[in-house]
C-alpha positions as CSV (number, residue, x, y, z in Angstrom):
1,M,139.2,60.3,100.5
2,V,140.8,61.3,103.8
3,G,142.8,58.9,105.7
4,L,142.0,57.3,109.0
5,A,145.0,59.1,110.7
6,S,142.5,62.4,109.8
7,I,139.4,61.4,111.9
8,R,138.1,64.0,113.8
9,E,139.4,63.9,117.1
10,T,138.1,66.9,118.8
11,Q,134.5,66.3,118.7
12,M,132.4,63.0,118.7
13,A,130.4,62.1,115.1
14,K,127.0,62.2,115.9
15,A,124.4,60.2,113.8
16,I,120.9,59.0,113.7
17,A,120.7,55.2,113.1
18,M,117.2,54.5,111.1
19,L,116.4,51.2,113.9
20,S,113.5,49.3,113.0
21,G,114.9,46.3,115.3
22,G,115.6,43.8,112.4
23,L,119.1,42.3,111.9
24,D,120.1,44.7,109.5
25,S,119.4,47.8,110.9
26,T,120.8,46.6,114.2
27,L,124.1,45.9,112.8
28,A,124.7,48.8,111.1
29,A,124.2,50.9,114.0
30,W,126.4,48.8,115.6
31,L,129.2,49.4,113.0
32,V,129.5,52.9,113.2
33,I,128.9,52.8,116.9
34,G,132.3,50.4,117.3
35,Q,133.9,53.8,115.5
36,G,133.3,56.1,118.3
37,V,130.1,57.8,116.6
38,E,127.5,59.1,119.2
39,V,124.2,57.3,117.9
40,L,120.6,58.4,118.4
41,G,118.1,55.5,117.2
42,L,115.1,56.3,115.4
43,T,112.0,54.2,115.0
44,F,108.9,54.6,113.1
45,E,105.5,53.5,114.5
46,S,102.3,53.2,112.0
47,V,99.0,51.1,111.9
48,F,101.1,49.5,108.7
49,H,103.9,48.6,111.3
50,P,102.5,47.5,115.0
51,G,104.2,46.8,117.5
52,P,103.1,44.3,120.6
53,M,99.1,44.2,120.7
54,F,99.1,43.5,124.1
55,G,100.9,44.1,127.6
56,D,104.2,45.8,128.4
57,E,106.4,43.7,126.2
58,P,108.8,46.0,124.8
59,S,108.9,46.8,121.0
60,V,111.7,45.1,118.9
61,A,113.2,48.4,118.2
62,E,113.5,48.9,121.9
63,V,115.1,45.5,122.5
64,A,117.8,46.7,119.4
65,A,118.3,49.7,121.4
66,K,118.8,48.2,124.5
67,F,121.3,45.6,122.7
68,L,123.1,48.5,121.2
69,G,122.9,50.8,124.3
70,V,121.6,53.7,122.5
71,P,118.8,56.1,123.2
72,L,115.8,55.5,120.8
73,K,113.5,58.1,119.9
74,A,109.9,56.6,118.2
75,L,107.9,59.0,115.7
76,D,104.4,58.0,114.6
77,D,103.8,58.8,110.9
78,S,100.3,57.0,110.0
79,E,98.7,59.9,108.9
80,R,101.3,60.6,106.4
81,L,101.9,57.2,105.2
82,L,98.2,56.3,104.4
83,A,98.3,59.3,102.4
84,L,101.6,57.9,100.3
85,V,99.5,54.5,100.4
86,K,96.3,56.1,98.5
87,S,99.0,57.9,95.8
88,P,102.5,56.9,95.8
89,K,104.9,59.3,93.3
90,H,107.0,56.1,92.6
91,G,104.1,53.0,92.4
92,Y,103.9,49.9,94.3
93,G,105.9,46.8,95.3
94,S,104.8,43.7,94.8
95,H,101.6,44.1,96.9
96,M,100.8,47.7,98.7
97,N,104.2,48.7,99.5
98,P,105.2,52.2,98.4
99,C,108.7,51.5,99.4
100,I,110.6,54.7,97.5
101,D,107.9,56.7,98.8
102,C,107.9,55.5,102.2
103,R,111.8,55.7,102.3
104,V,111.6,59.2,101.3
105,H,109.1,60.3,103.8
106,R,111.2,58.7,106.5
107,L,114.4,60.3,105.5
108,R,113.2,63.6,105.8
109,Q,111.6,63.1,108.9
110,A,115.0,61.5,109.8
111,K,116.8,64.7,108.5
112,Q,114.9,67.0,110.9
113,V,115.7,65.0,113.7
114,L,119.6,65.1,112.6
115,D,119.3,68.6,112.1
116,E,117.7,69.3,115.7
117,I,120.8,67.5,117.3
118,G,123.3,68.8,114.7
119,G,123.9,65.6,113.7
120,D,126.2,64.4,110.8
121,F,125.2,61.6,109.0
122,I,121.9,58.9,108.8
123,V,122.6,55.5,109.1
124,T,120.5,52.8,107.5
125,G,120.6,49.0,107.6
126,E,119.9,49.0,103.8
127,V,121.7,46.2,101.9
128,L,122.4,46.9,97.8
129,G,120.4,44.6,96.1
130,Q,118.5,42.7,99.1
131,R,115.1,44.3,97.8
132,P,114.2,44.7,94.6
133,M,112.5,48.0,94.5
134,S,114.2,50.4,97.3
135,Q,117.5,49.1,97.8
136,R,118.9,48.8,93.7
137,R,121.4,51.4,93.4
138,G,119.3,53.5,90.9
139,A,116.5,53.5,93.3
140,M,119.2,54.6,96.4
141,S,120.5,57.6,94.6
142,V,116.8,58.7,93.9
143,I,115.9,58.3,97.7
144,D,118.9,60.3,98.5
145,R,118.3,62.9,96.5
146,E,114.4,63.4,97.2
147,A,115.4,63.2,100.9
148,G,117.7,65.8,100.4
149,L,120.6,64.0,101.8
150,E,123.0,63.6,99.0
151,G,125.8,62.0,100.5
152,R,124.8,62.0,104.2
153,I,123.6,58.4,104.4
154,V,125.7,55.7,105.3
155,R,124.5,51.7,104.8
156,P,127.4,50.1,106.6
157,L,126.5,47.0,105.5
158,S,127.4,47.8,101.8
159,A,129.3,50.8,101.9
160,R,132.4,49.5,100.1
161,C,129.9,48.5,97.2
162,L,128.8,52.3,96.9
163,D,130.5,55.4,96.5
164,P,131.9,57.2,99.4
165,T,129.9,59.2,101.4
166,I,130.5,62.5,102.7
167,P,131.3,61.1,106.5
168,E,133.6,58.9,104.8
169,Q,135.4,61.5,103.0
170,Q,135.7,63.7,106.1
171,G,137.5,61.3,108.0
172,L,134.2,60.5,110.5
173,L,134.2,56.8,109.8
174,D,137.2,54.4,108.4
175,R,135.7,53.1,105.4
176,E,137.6,50.0,105.8
177,K,135.8,48.5,108.7
178,L,132.4,49.3,106.8
179,M,131.0,45.9,104.8
180,D,130.5,45.1,101.3
181,I,128.0,43.0,101.1
182,N,125.5,43.1,98.2
183,G,122.7,40.4,97.2
184,R,119.9,38.7,99.1
185,S,121.8,36.3,101.2
186,R,122.0,37.2,104.8
187,R,124.8,34.5,105.8
188,R,127.6,37.3,106.3
189,Q,125.0,39.4,108.6
190,M,124.6,36.0,110.6
191,E,127.9,35.4,111.1
192,L,128.6,39.3,112.6
193,A,125.3,38.8,114.7
194,E,126.7,35.8,116.4
195,S,130.1,37.1,116.8
196,I,128.8,39.8,118.2
197,G,126.1,37.9,120.9
198,L,123.4,39.0,119.0
199,A,121.2,35.9,119.2
200,E,117.5,37.0,118.9
201,Y,116.0,39.2,116.0
202,P,112.9,39.3,113.9
203,T,112.9,37.6,110.5
204,P,113.3,39.7,107.6
205,A,110.4,42.1,106.2
206,G,108.5,41.1,109.0
207,G,107.2,44.2,110.3
208,C,105.5,46.0,107.5
209,L,101.7,44.9,106.9
210,L,102.1,46.5,103.2
211,T,104.0,43.3,102.2
212,D,101.3,40.6,103.6
213,P,99.4,39.7,100.5
214,V,95.9,39.2,102.8
215,F,96.4,42.0,104.6
216,S,97.4,44.1,100.8
217,I,93.8,42.2,99.6
218,R,92.1,43.6,102.2
219,L,93.2,47.7,102.3
220,R,92.9,47.6,98.2
221,E,89.5,46.5,98.6
222,L,88.7,49.0,101.9
223,L,90.1,51.8,99.7
224,D,87.7,50.8,96.6
225,H,84.9,51.6,99.1
226,C,86.2,54.6,101.1
227,D,88.6,57.2,101.9
228,A,89.7,55.0,104.5
229,T,91.3,56.3,107.8
230,C,94.1,55.1,110.3
231,D,91.1,53.8,112.5
232,D,89.9,51.5,109.4
233,V,93.2,50.3,108.3
234,A,93.9,49.6,112.2
235,L,90.9,47.4,112.0
236,L,92.5,45.2,109.1
237,R,95.0,43.5,111.3
238,A,92.3,41.6,113.1
239,G,89.8,38.7,112.1
240,R,87.9,37.5,109.1
241,H,86.7,41.0,107.1
242,F,83.0,40.5,105.2
243,R,81.6,43.3,103.0
244,L,77.9,43.6,103.9
245,D,77.2,47.0,101.4
246,D,79.4,49.3,100.0
247,A,79.9,51.4,103.5
248,T,79.3,48.6,105.9
249,K,82.1,45.6,107.1
250,A,81.8,42.7,109.6
251,V,84.8,41.6,111.4
252,V,84.8,38.1,113.3
253,G,87.7,37.3,115.2
254,R,90.0,34.5,115.1
255,H,90.8,33.9,118.2
256,E,91.0,35.1,122.0
257,A,93.6,38.0,121.1
258,D,91.8,38.8,117.7
259,N,88.3,39.3,120.2
260,A,90.4,41.6,122.5
261,L,91.7,43.7,119.4
262,L,88.6,44.2,118.1
263,G,87.4,45.6,121.3
264,Q,90.3,47.9,121.6
265,L,89.7,49.2,118.1
266,A,85.8,49.7,118.3
267,R,84.6,53.2,117.8
268,A,81.6,55.1,118.2
269,G,79.2,53.9,116.0
270,D,80.5,50.8,115.8
271,V,78.6,47.3,117.2
272,I,80.0,44.4,119.1
273,L,78.7,41.3,119.0
274,V,79.3,38.0,120.9
275,L,77.2,34.6,121.2
276,E,75.4,34.4,124.7
277,D,75.7,30.9,125.4
278,V,78.3,29.2,123.9
279,P,82.1,29.9,123.3
280,G,82.8,31.7,120.1
281,P,84.1,34.5,118.5
282,S,83.2,38.3,118.6
283,T,82.5,40.2,116.2
284,L,82.6,44.2,115.2
285,L,79.9,45.8,112.8
286,R,81.2,49.0,111.1
287,G,79.3,51.1,109.1
288,E,75.1,51.2,108.6
289,A,73.8,49.4,111.5
290,S,70.6,48.1,110.5
291,E,68.5,45.4,111.5
292,E,69.6,43.2,108.3
293,H,73.2,44.3,109.0
294,I,73.0,43.3,112.7
295,A,71.2,40.1,111.6
296,L,74.1,39.3,109.2
297,A,76.7,40.1,111.8
298,A,75.4,37.8,114.6
299,A,74.6,35.0,111.8
300,L,78.2,35.4,111.2
301,T,79.4,35.2,114.6
302,A,77.5,32.0,115.0
303,R,78.8,30.6,111.6
304,F,82.4,30.4,113.1
305,S,81.1,28.8,116.7
306,K,80.2,25.5,117.8
307,A,76.7,26.4,116.8
308,R,77.2,27.0,113.5
309,S,74.5,24.0,112.4
310,E,71.7,24.7,115.7
311,P,68.5,26.4,113.7
312,S,68.8,29.7,116.1
313,V,71.8,31.0,118.0
314,A,71.3,33.5,120.9
315,V,73.9,36.6,119.9
316,G,74.3,39.5,122.2
317,V,74.0,43.0,120.5
318,L,76.0,45.8,122.2
319,R,76.1,49.4,120.4
320,L,78.9,51.3,121.8
321,G,77.4,53.8,124.6
322,G,74.2,51.9,124.7
323,K,73.0,48.4,126.3
324,V,73.4,44.6,125.5
325,Y,70.4,43.3,123.7
326,P,69.6,39.7,122.5
327,V,69.0,38.6,118.9
328,N,68.3,35.0,117.7
329,V,69.6,34.2,114.0
330,D,69.8,30.9,112.4
331,P,73.8,31.0,111.1
332,K,72.9,29.6,107.4
333,I,71.6,33.1,106.2
334,A,75.3,34.1,106.1
335,A,76.7,31.1,104.4
336,D,77.3,32.6,101.3
337,L,79.3,35.8,102.6
338,K,82.4,35.4,101.2
339,M,85.5,36.4,103.3
340,I,87.7,39.7,102.1
341,G,91.1,38.2,100.8
342,E,90.5,34.5,101.8
343,E,93.4,32.5,102.0
């Protein structure tokens, strides 16, 4: 390996840092920035990795980029990820997470950006042994090879546990200034974060809905009934879900934020239902909006309100693009409907 004295002086090395905004990816980028590398942060947005739902607050990746003082590029890969979830080459993790396929896909996207800027290597926050599916030594080798990036992916937190990469061999990075973390403990990352003044960061694995057990049950059920679109998947984030028939679902809000999100996610053909005389949830009906389904969705709306014990409850029905009209229902007619993914 080329020694530190041979580190290239004529031109600053360039790298893409895969920046989720989590602790590990932020620290990994910080470690290479500290060696004089010019870094562009790259983050991915999708229906499976949602950012803030309301307001103008920045995403966790934007917060991390600001802390690091680097520019950030965001790519939306919802459609491609949905296709991978439907048919993953390397299978799923513990839930509906095709981690290896997702990693390969995103690194291929990062490689395109790296080539566009004339960069030297890609930085990730992966830690050897931290995750059972994608962060094993063998899995990392498969990912690097399938992404077309063998030797060009630097994992600064575990670099000294792994074979030297091309940037280390070329003297673009001093291997001795990288780390040798191995395993699931986050103690050393937290100590490093404290030492550099990084006080706030999200909990580990908190950003991918595909690792969430309830979301995964809802997604599997959805895929069993239809060739789901990204709009359908986005709806899984909100409320309580009920299957009315193979093509029809009702989603009942749990709280004010859910109600607002259902309104945002409604599309042509959907029906929105709200209580007329008492506070309560909103419900979105998607699929066949027959009189029977509207009555069941209205009863569900009443079932989760303070009017649940009343014999007749007035519910307003709004067909998108049409006018609101009232129906009166007995909440008990929906009493036997079972929630999908019920905790």
